[in-house]
N, C-alpha and C positions, 0 to 999 in steps of 0.2 A: 684355276679355281674360278668357278662361275658365280656371277653376282645375280642374286634373285631379284625379280622386278620390285618387290616390296622394300628391299634394302636400298635400291637406287633412289626411290622416293624419300626414304628415310634420310639418306645423305643430303638430298636437296633441302629437306625441311631443316636439318641441322645447320646447313650453311646459311639458309635464309634467316633462321633465328639468330645465328651468330652475327650476321650483318645488322640485324635489328638491334641487338644488344650492344655490339661494339662500335657501330657507326651511327645509326639513325637515332638511337636513344641519347647519346652524348650531344649530337647536333641539336636535337629538340631541347635538351636542357640548356645548352648555350643560347638558343633562340629565346628562351623564356627568361633565364636568370643571368645570362652573360652580359658583358659590357655592351651596351647598345641594344640589349634585348627588349622584349615586350614590357617587362617591368620598368626598365629605364624610360621607355617611351611613355608609359602611363605617368610616371613621376614628372617627366619633362612637360607633358601636356598640362598637368596640374599646376606646375610652376609658371607656365606661360599664362594660364588663366589668372593666377594671383598677380603676376606682373602687369597684365593688361588692366586689371582692376586698379592697381596703383597708378598706372599711367593715366587712366581716365580721371582719377581723383586729382592727380597733379595738374592735368590739363584744366580741370574745372577751377582749381585754386589759382592757376596762372591767369585764366580769363578773368577771375574775380579781382586779382591784383592789378591786371592791366586796366580794368574798368575803374578801379580806385585811383590809379595813377592819372588816368585821363580826367577823372572828375576833379582831382586835386589841381591839375594843370589848368583847367578851364573855369572852375568855380572858386572864387576867392573866399566865399563864406565857408566852404568845406575845408579849405586850406587853413583858415583862421580857427575853425572849430578843432581841427586836429592839433594845431599848435597849442591851443589853450588846454586841451585835454592831456596831451603827452608831456608838455614842458611847463605846465602851470603858468602860462603867460597871461597877462592881463593888460587891458587898455589903461592909459593914464586916467587916474581918478577912480578906478574901480578897486574894490576890495575883494579879496579871495577868502572865502569861508571854508575852512577845512573841517569836515565832519569825521571825527575819529571814532574809535570803538565806543559803544555804549552812549552815543550822543554827545561825547565831549568835543570841544572845539580845539583840540590839540592837533598840531600838524603831525602827520605820520612820520615816524622816525626813519623810514627808508627813503624819504625824499631829501636829497641833498639841498642845502641852501643855495640860492642863486649866486652865481659867481660874477664878479665884476669883469667888465670887458677889458681885454689886455690893451696896454698902451700902444700907440701906433709906432711901428718900427720905422727906422729911416729907410728911404728908398734904396732898393737893391742895386741900382746902377751907380751909386756913389760908393767907391771903394774906401774902406777904412785905411788910414795911414799905417804903413808898416815900416819896420826897421830896414835900413838899407842893407843890401846883401854885399859882402865883401867881394872885391874883384880877385880873380885867380892870379897867382903870382908866377 
């Protein structure tokens, strides 16, 4: 049985389309939607940009905090101002005026009253007397 020239080209075309459909098309789909594909790459790049933004914000905050630490270590007035603001400390002879809501002079309820300093503990190098331990028999 003889094969006509048109049938041979037709077979090649069928084989070519079969390769495209069964091999190249799934490979292209994996390249786009598969794990590690183009869509994953785009999402990862977006995540990298977001994380780089967070890193830059944290670096700025870190630099600000370092500058504040340096200022508190070198400037006694800044240290004193911070202690007065956060812990409601005052110098001897000063009075603290609490301005509550609506102009009342009541102390805010969320501020705990000042605590007394703890009594001094005995030196740690002096051991407290203990009961004698019985000797083994």
